[in-house]
N, CA, C and O atoms as a CHARMM CRD file, in Angstrom:
* protein
*
  236
    1    1 MET  N     81.18100  95.99400 142.58600 PROA 1      0.00000
    2    1 MET  CA    79.87400  95.63300 143.06700 PROA 1      0.00000
    3    1 MET  C     79.89600  94.16700 143.50700 PROA 1      0.00000
    4    1 MET  O     80.48700  93.32700 142.82900 PROA 1      0.00000
    5    2 VAL  N     79.26600  93.86200 144.62100 PROA 2      0.00000
    6    2 VAL  CA    79.21100  92.50400 145.12800 PROA 2      0.00000
    7    2 VAL  C     78.05400  91.78700 144.45900 PROA 2      0.00000
    8    2 VAL  O     76.93300  92.29200 144.40200 PROA 2      0.00000
    9    3 GLN  N     78.34900  90.61300 143.96100 PROA 3      0.00000
   10    3 GLN  CA    77.31800  89.81200 143.30600 PROA 3      0.00000
   11    3 GLN  C     77.01400  88.61100 144.19300 PROA 3      0.00000
   12    3 GLN  O     77.93400  87.92100 144.63100 PROA 3      0.00000
   13    4 ILE  N     75.74800  88.35500 144.46000 PROA 4      0.00000
   14    4 ILE  CA    75.34200  87.19900 145.24200 PROA 4      0.00000
   15    4 ILE  C     74.78100  86.15900 144.29000 PROA 4      0.00000
   16    4 ILE  O     73.86900  86.44100 143.51300 PROA 4      0.00000
   17    5 PHE  N     75.32900  84.96000 144.35500 PROA 5      0.00000
   18    5 PHE  CA    74.89000  83.88500 143.49500 PROA 5      0.00000
   19    5 PHE  C     73.65100  83.22900 144.10300 PROA 5      0.00000
   20    5 PHE  O     73.57100  83.10600 145.32500 PROA 5      0.00000
   21    6 PRO  N     72.69600  82.81000 143.29800 PROA 6      0.00000
   22    6 PRO  CA    71.42200  82.32400 143.81800 PROA 6      0.00000
   23    6 PRO  C     71.48000  80.98600 144.54500 PROA 6      0.00000
   24    6 PRO  O     70.62300  80.71100 145.38500 PROA 6      0.00000
   25    7 GLN  N     72.46800  80.14900 144.24400 PROA 7      0.00000
   26    7 GLN  CA    72.45900  78.81900 144.85000 PROA 7      0.00000
   27    7 GLN  C     72.88300  78.83500 146.31100 PROA 7      0.00000
   28    7 GLN  O     73.64500  79.69700 146.74900 PROA 7      0.00000
   29    8 SER  N     72.38100  77.88400 147.03400 PROA 8      0.00000
   30    8 SER  CA    72.73900  77.70200 148.43200 PROA 8      0.00000
   31    8 SER  C     73.42300  76.35000 148.54200 PROA 8      0.00000
   32    8 SER  O     72.82200  75.32100 148.23400 PROA 8      0.00000
   33    9 LEU  N     74.67400  76.34700 148.97900 PROA 9      0.00000
   34    9 LEU  CA    75.45900  75.12000 149.05700 PROA 9      0.00000
   35    9 LEU  C     75.94900  74.90300 150.47500 PROA 9      0.00000
   36    9 LEU  O     76.00800  75.83200 151.28000 PROA 9      0.00000
   37   10 ASP  N     76.30100  73.65300 150.76700 PROA 10     0.00000
   38   10 ASP  CA    76.98700  73.44300 152.03400 PROA 10     0.00000
   39   10 ASP  C     78.48500  73.64700 151.78100 PROA 10     0.00000
   40   10 ASP  O     78.91600  73.75100 150.63300 PROA 10     0.00000
   41   11 LEU  N     79.25800  73.70100 152.83600 PROA 11     0.00000
   42   11 LEU  CA    80.68000  74.03300 152.72300 PROA 11     0.00000
   43   11 LEU  C     81.42700  73.02800 151.86100 PROA 11     0.00000
   44   11 LEU  O     82.26500  73.42600 151.05100 PROA 11     0.00000
   45   12 GLU  N     81.15200  71.74500 152.00800 PROA 12     0.00000
   46   12 GLU  CA    81.84500  70.72900 151.21300 PROA 12     0.00000
   47   12 GLU  C     81.62300  70.94100 149.72000 PROA 12     0.00000
   48   12 GLU  O     82.55900  70.81200 148.93100 PROA 12     0.00000
   49   13 GLU  N     80.40000  71.26300 149.32700 PROA 13     0.00000
   50   13 GLU  CA    80.10100  71.51000 147.91300 PROA 13     0.00000
   51   13 GLU  C     80.84200  72.74800 147.41800 PROA 13     0.00000
   52   13 GLU  O     81.37200  72.75400 146.30700 PROA 13     0.00000
   53   14 PHE  N     80.88000  73.79900 148.24400 PROA 14     0.00000
   54   14 PHE  CA    81.57700  75.02200 147.85600 PROA 14     0.00000
   55   14 PHE  C     83.06400  74.75400 147.64700 PROA 14     0.00000
   56   14 PHE  O     83.65200  75.24000 146.68100 PROA 14     0.00000
   57   15 LEU  N     83.67500  73.98400 148.54400 PROA 15     0.00000
   58   15 LEU  CA    85.11200  73.71400 148.44300 PROA 15     0.00000
   59   15 LEU  C     85.47000  72.87900 147.21900 PROA 15     0.00000
   60   15 LEU  O     86.62500  72.88000 146.79300 PROA 15     0.00000
   61   16 LYS  N     84.51100  72.17300 146.65300 PROA 16     0.00000
   62   16 LYS  CA    84.74400  71.38100 145.44900 PROA 16     0.00000
   63   16 LYS  C     84.70000  72.23000 144.18000 PROA 16     0.00000
   64   16 LYS  O     85.16200  71.79500 143.12500 PROA 16     0.00000
   65   17 LEU  N     84.14900  73.43000 144.27800 PROA 17     0.00000
   66   17 LEU  CA    84.04000  74.30200 143.09900 PROA 17     0.00000
   67   17 LEU  C     85.41800  74.79600 142.67000 PROA 17     0.00000
   68   17 LEU  O     86.30600  74.95200 143.50800 PROA 17     0.00000
   69   18 PRO  N     85.60600  75.04400 141.37200 PROA 18     0.00000
   70   18 PRO  CA    86.89600  75.58500 140.90900 PROA 18     0.00000
   71   18 PRO  C     87.07500  77.03500 141.36600 PROA 18     0.00000
   72   18 PRO  O     86.10400  77.73500 141.65700 PROA 18     0.00000
   73   19 GLU  N     88.33200  77.46600 141.42200 PROA 19     0.00000
   74   19 GLU  CA    88.63900  78.85400 141.77000 PROA 19     0.00000
   75   19 GLU  C     88.03600  79.78600 140.72000 PROA 19     0.00000
   76   19 GLU  O     87.94700  79.42800 139.54600 PROA 19     0.00000
   77   20 THR  N     87.63300  80.95600 141.13600 PROA 20     0.00000
   78   20 THR  CA    87.06800  81.94100 140.22000 PROA 20     0.00000
   79   20 THR  C     87.83900  83.24800 140.32500 PROA 20     0.00000
   80   20 THR  O     88.51900  83.50400 141.31900 PROA 20     0.00000
   81   21 LYS  N     87.72500  84.06400 139.29600 PROA 21     0.00000
   82   21 LYS  CA    88.31300  85.40000 139.31400 PROA 21     0.00000
   83   21 LYS  C     87.22100  86.35700 138.89500 PROA 21     0.00000
   84   21 LYS  O     86.67400  86.19100 137.80500 PROA 21     0.00000
   85   22 PRO  N     86.87400  87.34200 139.68700 PROA 22     0.00000
   86   22 PRO  CA    87.36800  87.57300 141.03900 PROA 22     0.00000
   87   22 PRO  C     86.92600  86.45600 141.97100 PROA 22     0.00000
   88   22 PRO  O     85.99700  85.70700 141.67000 PROA 22     0.00000
   89   23 ALA  N     87.59500  86.35900 143.08600 PROA 23     0.00000
   90   23 ALA  CA    87.35900  85.28200 144.04300 PROA 23     0.00000
   91   23 ALA  C     85.93500  85.32400 144.59100 PROA 23     0.00000
   92   23 ALA  O     85.28000  86.36600 144.58900 PROA 23     0.00000
   93   24 THR  N     85.47900  84.17500 145.05600 PROA 24     0.00000
   94   24 THR  CA    84.18400  84.09800 145.71600 PROA 24     0.00000
   95   24 THR  C     84.39400  83.66500 147.16300 PROA 24     0.00000
   96   24 THR  O     85.38200  83.01000 147.49400 PROA 24     0.00000
   97   25 GLU  N     83.45800  84.03900 148.00500 PROA 25     0.00000
   98   25 GLU  CA    83.50900  83.70000 149.42500 PROA 25     0.00000
   99   25 GLU  C     82.25100  82.93600 149.78800 PROA 25     0.00000
  100   25 GLU  O     81.21300  83.07400 149.14200 PROA 25     0.00000
  101   26 TYR  N     82.36000  82.12800 150.83400 PROA 26     0.00000
  102   26 TYR  CA    81.23100  81.33200 151.32100 PROA 26     0.00000
  103   26 TYR  C     80.78300  81.93900 152.64200 PROA 26     0.00000
  104   26 TYR  O     81.48200  81.82300 153.64900 PROA 26     0.00000
  105   27 ILE  N     79.62200  82.58300 152.64500 PROA 27     0.00000
  106   27 ILE  CA    79.11200  83.25100 153.84200 PROA 27     0.00000
  107   27 ILE  C     77.63600  82.88200 154.01200 PROA 27     0.00000
  108   27 ILE  O     76.81900  83.11200 153.12100 PROA 27     0.00000
  109   28 ASN  N     77.31400  82.31200 155.16300 PROA 28     0.00000
  110   28 ASN  CA    75.92000  81.93700 155.47500 PROA 28     0.00000
  111   28 ASN  C     75.28500  81.09300 154.37200 PROA 28     0.00000
  112   28 ASN  O     74.17000  81.36700 153.92900 PROA 28     0.00000
  113   29 ARG  N     76.00500  80.07100 153.94100 PROA 29     0.00000
  114   29 ARG  CA    75.53700  79.13100 152.91300 PROA 29     0.00000
  115   29 ARG  C     75.30100  79.78800 151.55600 PROA 29     0.00000
  116   29 ARG  O     74.61200  79.21100 150.71500 PROA 29     0.00000
  117   30 GLU  N     75.84700  80.96500 151.32200 PROA 30     0.00000
  118   30 GLU  CA    75.71900  81.63500 150.02900 PROA 30     0.00000
  119   30 GLU  C     77.10000  81.90200 149.46000 PROA 30     0.00000
  120   30 GLU  O     78.06200  82.11500 150.19800 PROA 30     0.00000
  121   31 ILE  N     77.18100  81.88800 148.14200 PROA 31     0.00000
  122   31 ILE  CA    78.42500  82.20500 147.45600 PROA 31     0.00000
  123   31 ILE  C     78.36100  83.67100 147.07500 PROA 31     0.00000
  124   31 ILE  O     77.46200  84.10000 146.35100 PROA 31     0.00000
  125   32 ILE  N     79.32100  84.43500 147.56900 PROA 32     0.00000
  126   32 ILE  CA    79.34200  85.87300 147.33500 PROA 32     0.00000
  127   32 ILE  C     80.65000  86.24700 146.65000 PROA 32     0.00000
  128   32 ILE  O     81.72700  85.82900 147.07500 PROA 32     0.00000
  129   33 GLN  N     80.54700  87.02900 145.59500 PROA 33     0.00000
  130   33 GLN  CA    81.73800  87.47600 144.87900 PROA 33     0.00000
  131   33 GLN  C     82.48000  88.49000 145.74100 PROA 33     0.00000
  132   33 GLN  O     81.90000  89.48300 146.18200 PROA 33     0.00000
  133   34 ALA  N     83.75900  88.23900 145.97900 PROA 34     0.00000
  134   34 ALA  CA    84.57400  89.12000 146.80200 PROA 34     0.00000
  135   34 ALA  C     84.82700  90.42900 146.04900 PROA 34     0.00000
  136   34 ALA  O     84.95100  90.44800 144.82500 PROA 34     0.00000
  137   35 PHE  N     84.90100  91.52000 146.81400 PROA 35     0.00000
  138   35 PHE  CA    85.16000  92.80400 146.17800 PROA 35     0.00000
  139   35 PHE  C     86.64400  92.94500 145.87400 PROA 35     0.00000
  140   35 PHE  O     87.48400  92.32600 146.52800 PROA 35     0.00000
  141   36 LEU  N     86.95500  93.74900 144.89500 PROA 36     0.00000
  142   36 LEU  CA    88.35000  94.02300 144.56500 PROA 36     0.00000
  143   36 LEU  C     88.79500  95.23000 145.38500 PROA 36     0.00000
  144   36 LEU  O     88.18100  96.29300 145.29800 PROA 36     0.00000
  145   37 PRO  N     89.85500  95.08200 146.17900 PROA 37     0.00000
  146   37 PRO  CA    90.28900  96.18300 147.03200 PROA 37     0.00000
  147   37 PRO  C     90.76600  97.37900 146.21900 PROA 37     0.00000
  148   37 PRO  O     91.36000  97.22900 145.15100 PROA 37     0.00000
  149   38 LYS  N     90.49600  98.54900 146.73800 PROA 38     0.00000
  150   38 LYS  CA    90.92800  99.79900 146.10800 PROA 38     0.00000
  151   38 LYS  C     92.20200 100.27600 146.79000 PROA 38     0.00000
  152   38 LYS  O     92.62600  99.70000 147.79100 PROA 38     0.00000
  153   39 THR  N     92.80900 101.31900 146.25600 PROA 39     0.00000
  154   39 THR  CA    94.04700 101.86300 146.80900 PROA 39     0.00000
  155   39 THR  C     93.87100 102.27700 148.26000 PROA 39     0.00000
  156   39 THR  O     94.74100 102.00900 149.08800 PROA 39     0.00000
  157   40 CYS  N     92.77200 102.91900 148.57600 PROA 40     0.00000
  158   40 CYS  CA    92.50800 103.35300 149.94700 PROA 40     0.00000
  159   40 CYS  C     92.45300 102.15300 150.89000 PROA 40     0.00000
  160   40 CYS  O     92.97500 102.21300 152.00400 PROA 40     0.00000
  161   41 HSD  N     91.83500 101.08600 150.45700 PROA 41     0.00000
  162   41 HSD  CA    91.74600  99.86500 151.25900 PROA 41     0.00000
  163   41 HSD  C     93.14600  99.30300 151.51300 PROA 41     0.00000
  164   41 HSD  O     93.45400  98.88700 152.63000 PROA 41     0.00000
  165   42 SER  N     93.98100  99.29000 150.49700 PROA 42     0.00000
  166   42 SER  CA    95.34400  98.77100 150.63700 PROA 42     0.00000
  167   42 SER  C     96.15000  99.59700 151.63400 PROA 42     0.00000
  168   42 SER  O     96.89400  99.04100 152.44200 PROA 42     0.00000
  169   43 ARG  N     96.00900 100.89800 151.58200 PROA 43     0.00000
  170   43 ARG  CA    96.72000 101.76400 152.52400 PROA 43     0.00000
  171   43 ARG  C     96.26200 101.51800 153.95300 PROA 43     0.00000
  172   43 ARG  O     97.07900 101.43500 154.87000 PROA 43     0.00000
  173   44 LEU  N     94.97000 101.40300 154.13400 PROA 44     0.00000
  174   44 LEU  CA    94.42400 101.14000 155.45600 PROA 44     0.00000
  175   44 LEU  C     94.90200  99.78400 155.97700 PROA 44     0.00000
  176   44 LEU  O     95.22900  99.64500 157.15600 PROA 44     0.00000
  177   45 GLN  N     94.93900  98.81100 155.11300 PROA 45     0.00000
  178   45 GLN  CA    95.39400  97.47700 155.49400 PROA 45     0.00000
  179   45 GLN  C     96.86400  97.52200 155.93500 PROA 45     0.00000
  180   45 GLN  O     97.22200  96.90700 156.94000 PROA 45     0.00000
  181   46 ARG  N     97.70300  98.23000 155.20600 PROA 46     0.00000
  182   46 ARG  CA    99.12200  98.36300 155.58000 PROA 46     0.00000
  183   46 ARG  C     99.26400  99.02600 156.94400 PROA 46     0.00000
  184   46 ARG  O    100.04900  98.57300 157.77700 PROA 46     0.00000
  185   47 LYS  N     98.50500 100.10400 157.17800 PROA 47     0.00000
  186   47 LYS  CA    98.57100 100.79300 158.47400 PROA 47     0.00000
  187   47 LYS  C     98.13600  99.86500 159.60300 PROA 47     0.00000
  188   47 LYS  O     98.75500  99.84600 160.66700 PROA 47     0.00000
  189   48 LEU  N     97.08600  99.10600 159.37500 PROA 48     0.00000
  190   48 LEU  CA    96.59800  98.18900 160.38600 PROA 48     0.00000
  191   48 LEU  C     97.64400  97.12400 160.71700 PROA 48     0.00000
  192   48 LEU  O     97.87700  96.82400 161.88800 PROA 48     0.00000
  193   49 VAL  N     98.26600  96.56000 159.70100 PROA 49     0.00000
  194   49 VAL  CA    99.29900  95.54000 159.90700 PROA 49     0.00000
  195   49 VAL  C    100.48200  96.12800 160.66500 PROA 49     0.00000
  196   49 VAL  O    101.00800  95.49100 161.57900 PROA 49     0.00000
  197   50 ARG  N    100.90200  97.32300 160.30200 PROA 50     0.00000
  198   50 ARG  CA   102.01700  97.96600 161.01600 PROA 50     0.00000
  199   50 ARG  C    101.67500  98.18700 162.48700 PROA 50     0.00000
  200   50 ARG  O    102.50600  97.95800 163.36600 PROA 50     0.00000
  201   51 THR  N    100.45400  98.63200 162.74800 PROA 51     0.00000
  202   51 THR  CA   100.01800  98.87500 164.13200 PROA 51     0.00000
  203   51 THR  C     99.99500  97.57400 164.92400 PROA 51     0.00000
  204   51 THR  O    100.47400  97.52800 166.05700 PROA 51     0.00000
  205   52 ILE  N     99.44900  96.53400 164.34300 PROA 52     0.00000
  206   52 ILE  CA    99.40300  95.24100 165.02300 PROA 52     0.00000
  207   52 ILE  C    100.81000  94.74300 165.30200 PROA 52     0.00000
  208   52 ILE  O    101.09500  94.28000 166.40600 PROA 52     0.00000
  209   53 ASN  N    101.69700  94.83400 164.30900 PROA 53     0.00000
  210   53 ASN  CA   103.08200  94.39600 164.50800 PROA 53     0.00000
  211   53 ASN  C    103.77200  95.17900 165.59500 PROA 53     0.00000
  212   53 ASN  O    104.53200  94.60800 166.37700 PROA 53     0.00000
  213   54 ARG  N    103.52900  96.48300 165.66500 PROA 54     0.00000
  214   54 ARG  CA   104.14900  97.32800 166.69600 PROA 54     0.00000
  215   54 ARG  C    103.67400  96.92700 168.09400 PROA 54     0.00000
  216   54 ARG  O    104.47000  96.83000 169.02800 PROA 54     0.00000
  217   55 VAL  N    102.36600  96.69800 168.22200 PROA 55     0.00000
  218   55 VAL  CA   101.79700  96.30700 169.51900 PROA 55     0.00000
  219   55 VAL  C    102.35600  94.95000 169.95100 PROA 55     0.00000
  220   55 VAL  O    102.69500  94.76600 171.12000 PROA 55     0.00000
  221   56 ILE  N    102.45400  94.01100 169.03100 PROA 56     0.00000
  222   56 ILE  CA   102.99000  92.69300 169.34500 PROA 56     0.00000
  223   56 ILE  C    104.45200  92.79100 169.74300 PROA 56     0.00000
  224   56 ILE  O    104.87800  92.11400 170.67900 PROA 56     0.00000
  225   57 ALA  N    105.23200  93.61800 169.05500 PROA 57     0.00000
  226   57 ALA  CA   106.66700  93.76700 169.35700 PROA 57     0.00000
  227   57 ALA  C    106.88200  94.39100 170.73600 PROA 57     0.00000
  228   57 ALA  O    107.90800  94.13900 171.36800 PROA 57     0.00000
  229   58 GLU  N    105.94100  95.19200 171.20800 PROA 58     0.00000
  230   58 GLU  CA   106.08100  95.84800 172.50900 PROA 58     0.00000
  231   58 GLU  C    105.83700  94.88400 173.67200 PROA 58     0.00000
  232   58 GLU  O    106.18800  95.20600 174.80700 PROA 58     0.00000
  233   59 ARG  N    105.26500  93.75200 173.43100 PROA 59     0.00000
  234   59 ARG  CA   104.95800  92.78400 174.50600 PROA 59     0.00000
  235   59 ARG  C    106.17900  92.04600 174.93900 PROA 59     0.00000
  236   59 ARG  O    106.10400  91.19800 175.82900 PROA 59     0.00000
């Protein structure tokens, strides 16, 4: 589940924060907890990378 933190920060303030687990992302001045990828997501990501690499190699 994605958790949205209530504070609104500018980018400099966000970059000063310590790393968190799970990771957080800075989107539209909000800190959002990143989702943990599932097995299906990992498979899709691998297929996408292979496709991109194949297209680049063909150029």
